[in-house]
N, C-alpha and C positions, 0 to 999 in steps of 0.2 A: 512581902510574901504575896504571891499571886493567888487569887481565888479560883475555884474550879469554873470552867466554862459553863454558862447557862444555856442549855439547849432548848429548842422549840418544844420538845417533849415535856420538859419541866414546866414550861408555860402552860401547855394544854392541861397537864395534870393539876396544876394549881388552880387554874380558872374553873375547870369543871368540877373540882373537888371542894373548893373553898369559896369561890366568889360568885359564879354565875347562877342565875335563876333559870330553870328549865324543867320540862317534864318529858322524860324519855318516852313515855307512852302517849304523849301528845306533842309531837315535834313542832307543830304550828301554833302552839299556845301563844295567844296574842301578847301577853305580858312578859314573855321570856326575854332574857338578854340575848342579843345577837352577836355572834362571833363571825367575822368575815376574814377568811384567809386569802390574802392577796398573793401570797407566795405559794403557788400551787404545788411545787414539788416538795413541800412539807406535808402533803396530804397523808402519808402513812401515819404520822404522829397524831394528826387530828382524827383519822379513822379509828386508831387504837383507843383514844380517849372516848369517842362516841360509843364504840362497841362495849367497852368495859363499864360504861354508864347505862347500858341497856337500850341504846337506840336501834341496834341490830345485832345479830348473833356474832359472838367473838370468832367462831369458826369461819365466818365469811372473810375474815382478814387474810386467810390463806389464798383467796382468789384475787388478791391485789394485782391489777394490771393484766389479768387474764382476759382473753377474748370472751366477750359476752358477760363479763362481771360488771356489776354496778359500781365497783370500787376501782375507778380508773386513776390515772396519774394526776389529773386535775379534777377536783371535786365538782359534782354536778348537783345543783339544788333540786333538780327535777327527779332525780333517781335515788339520792342518798338521804335517808332520814337524819335530821339534825344539821344539815348543811343549809345555811341561809343565803349564800350567794355563790354562784359558779365562778371559778377563777379563769383568768386568761392571761393577758400580759402583766408583767410585773408592775405594781403600782396602781392597778385599776381599782384597788380598794379605796383609794383616795376619792374617786368620784362616787363610789357607793356611800362612803362616809358623808360626803356632801349632801347626798339625797336624804340620808338619815337625819342629818342636822336640820335640814329644811322642814322636817316633819316633827321637830321638837325634841329629838334625842341629842345627847352629847357623846358622839362617837370618838373612840381612840383608834387611830389607824397606824400601822407600822410596816415598814419595809426597810431595806438598806438605804443609808443616807444618800448614796450616789444615785440610786434609782429614784428616790424622792425628788432630788434636785434636778436631775438630768432628764428623767423619763416622765415624771408626773408634774413638772413645773407648770405646764399649760393648764392642767386641771386644778392645781392649787391656786394659780393666779385667777382663773375665771370662775370655777365652781365654788371655791372656798373664800378666797380673800375679796374678790369683787362683790360677793354677796354677804361677806362678813358673817359667816356661819361658824358656830363653835366646834370646829373639828380640831382635835388634838392629835398631832402627828408625833409619833415616837420613831425617830430615825436612828437605826442601829448601824454598827460597823463603820462608825464615822472616822474621819481622818485616815491614818494609816493602820488602824487597828485590825484590818483584814489583810495584814502584811503579805503573806505568801500568795494571795489571790492576784496581786499585781495592780498596776496603774488603773485598769478598767474598773476595779472594785474599790479603789481608794476614793474617799469623799473629801476633796480639798476645796470645793467650790460652794458647798451647800449653804454655809452661813451667809456668804455673799449674796446668793440667790434669795434666801429667805428674808434677809435684812431689808431688801429693797421693796418687798411686797407690803402695800398698805394693810393695816389692821393686824399684821402678824407679830406675835411675841416670839422671841428667839431665846432659848435657854440651853446652856451647855454645862451639865452637872459634872462634878469632879470625881464622884465615885458612886457606889450603889446606894449608900444612905442618902446622899443628896438627890439622887435620881428619884428615890422614894418620895421625898418631900416635893420635888418638882412636879411629879405626876399628880400628886394630891392637889397641889396648888393650881395646876393647869385646869382642873375641873371647874374651879371658881373664877378663873381669869376670863374676862369677857372677850369673845372673838376667837379666832384661830391661834393655836400655839404650836411651835415647833421645838421639840426637845431632842437634842443631839447627844447620843450616847455611843459608847464603844461596843466591843464584841463581848465583854464580860470578863476580861483579864485585868481590869484596872487595879492599881495599887489601892489598898484600903487607907483612907485618911480618917474617916470616922468609924470607930470600932462598933458603935451602936447607933441606931437610927436616932435615938434621943439626944445623942451628942451633937448632932447637926442642927444648928439654929438657922433655919432657912427662911429668908424673906425674899420672895421672887423678884421684887423691884429694888432690892438693895444688895450691894456686893458684900462679901464677907472678908474681914481683915484676918488673915491667917497668921501673920507675923508682923509686928510693928517695927519700924526702922526709920532712921533719919538721914541716911546717906544717899539712898537710891530706892526707887520703887519698881517692883516687878509685878505687872498685871497679867494674870494668866486665866485660862479657862480649860475645862475638861481635864484630860489626863496630864496636861502640862502644869496643873496646879501642884501636884505632887513633886514634879521635877523642879519647879520653882522653889518650893520649900526646902528641898534637898540642896539646891544651889545656894540658898541663903545661909544654910549651915556651913557649906564649904567656904563661902566668902567670909563668914565670921571667923572660922577656924584658921584660914590661911592669911587673911589680911585685917582681921578685926573690924570688918565692915558691918554696919547696921543696915540690914536690907528689909524694907517693907514688902510684904507679899499680899496682894489683893486677889481674891478669888472672884473674878467678874463672871459669875455663872450666868447672868442674864445679859445678853449682848444687845438686845433691843426690847424695851427701852434701857439704855445704859445708865448706870449710876454716875451721873455727871458730877455730883457733889464729891464723891470719893476720888474721882480723877483730878478735879481741880484742887482738892486738898493735898493730894500727893504732889502735884506740880508745885504748889506754893511751899510745901514743907521739905521736899527733897530735891527738886529742880532737875532730877534725872529720872527718866521713865523708860522702861523696857516692857514691851508686850510680847507674850509668848502664846502660840496656838499651833495645834496640829491641823493646819489649814493654810491656804494661800494667804500671804500677807495682804493682798489686795481684797478689800471688801469684807473682811472678817473683823475679828476683835481689834487688831492693830489699826485698821482704818476707822473703826468706831471711836476708839480712844483719840486718834489723831484729829478727828473732826471736832471733838470737844475741846481739845487743846487749841486748835487753830481758831475756833470761834471765840475763845476766851481772850485772845490777844496776848496771852502770857508766853514768855519764852522759856524753853527748857531744852536740855539735851534729850533726844528721843531716838529710840531704836526699835524696829519691829522685827521680831524673830518668828519664823514660820517657813513655809515653803515659798521659795523665791521665784515665782513665775516659771515653774517647772513641774512636770509630772514626776511623781515619786517612782522609785524603782521597786523591785520585788525583794522581800526579805522579812525578817522578824521585825515587829514594831519597834522593839528597843533599839535595833540597829538603824532603822529608818529615822527614829528620833535623833539618834546620835549624828547621823549623816546630815540632817538638817540643822544641827546644833541647837536643838530644842530639848535635849536631855539635860540632866543636872550639870554635867561637866561643861556642856556648851553654853548654858545660861551663865554659869559661874565665870567662864572665860569672858563673856560679853560684859558682865558686871565689872570686871577688872578694867576692861577697855573703856567702859563708859565713865569710870571715875576720872579719866584723863580728858574727857570731852569738854569742850568749851560751851558756855551758854552766857546769856546776857548777865553781866556782873551787877547791874543795878537792882538792888533788892527793894527799892521803893516803887511799888507798882500802882501807887495811888492815881497816876495819870493814865493808866492802861485800861480803865474801865469806863 
């Protein structure tokens, strides 16, 4: 069952009602929490939150984008009470966050994953990672989760970009509960962190937050098995678990499913254990197969010197098309049926028959 879409208005309402410290009658209070809206065209939602919390009269909302109104399409910190940073190009909040971090704060910055990787990469490289400041980036609408928006808004390269940056930790949670734990963990992780999430329609794996036992530097075993291992991240974890059930029902196969939520640093121990015990590995990600989860796992396997049958599922050096995410996952064969089909194919794949690996270390 799909959960309701989480809108920016929900985020504003929660932050200003439950979490943030501020004084509406003293907008420049030094000890306030700062909220920087990099996505300027979400301004109406932020204006509404500020108005209903007393920063300015609610009736002024009716002047939105009128000539002469202080409530324009992009917030202006010089004219609107409660606005801590004027907005401009998408992703500029990354540089603002870097400045905050240099002054002792731990900022969380968020925008679409494709804008983070493609538009803000220079700022992340130089302002954040080069200086190793603790900016925590929440990249939304990852993979093909923004389906109907098309190729320009699909993020299929972001993990590859972020993995190569020194000091950066890369996390790709499987659902809302795991995202909750990832965000809390990010606060304590030293240096910059990149958390990759979808649009808000993810299938629910953990019904309650407490059901998710999250260790940011350790993968999670979702299903044990001895015939083959499927290593997945993000929304593909649910699909991999469904594929394991299909493989068991149709062919009696025992499929190990690993939720590799942290791509960097990767859980090398879990990968090598899977290679040693199942000898067949499939990686699944809603991302280009180059540079993402598949590449990270392949690097561990190659460096170990151990032989195994190996297959990377994801987007194969191609832009995605326009459509619903479930259809795009099926097209890339990274939905449950596509993964189950690959599991059957991999059971016939050859690998080194010698089980004595004592001479391979």
